[in-house]
C-alpha positions, 0 to 999 in steps of 0.5 A, a space after each residue: 276866932 284865929 283869924 280874928 285873933 291873928 289880925 289883932 295880935 300880928 301873930 301867925 296861930 295854928 288850931 289844935 287837935 281837937 284831941 289834948 295828948 300828954 301833958 294837956 296837949 302841951 310841947 316842950 319849946 313851943 310857944 301858944 296863945 291862952 284864948 283866957 288870958 289873951 297873952 302867949 307863954 313858951 313851955 319850958 318843960 313838962 312832966 307828971 307830978 304825984 297828986 291830983 294834977 297827974 301833970 305839970 307845965 313850967 311857962 313863960 309868959 310874953 311878958 318874962 314872967 314864968 310860972 307853972 300850972 295843969 290846965 289843958 290846952 282848949 281848941 277853938 279857945 288858945 292856939 299854937 303859935 307858929 315862929 315867924 
């Protein structure tokens, strides 16, 4: 799947570890390709929250919009973008 996305988007992608860590595998400052939305986003902030989610990340999407979410990265569907 990664090779297909790389050819289609021109991005250089890195597979994620099979087991995601804290904040659903997100790291501040890194850019990820979301296989569900088929867009990239950069993580601006990651924090623990005191509700059912436990954590949240603030993301800036490729269209410039920002939002927060608590969806873990899915290895095999989502990828880390390697900077050019």
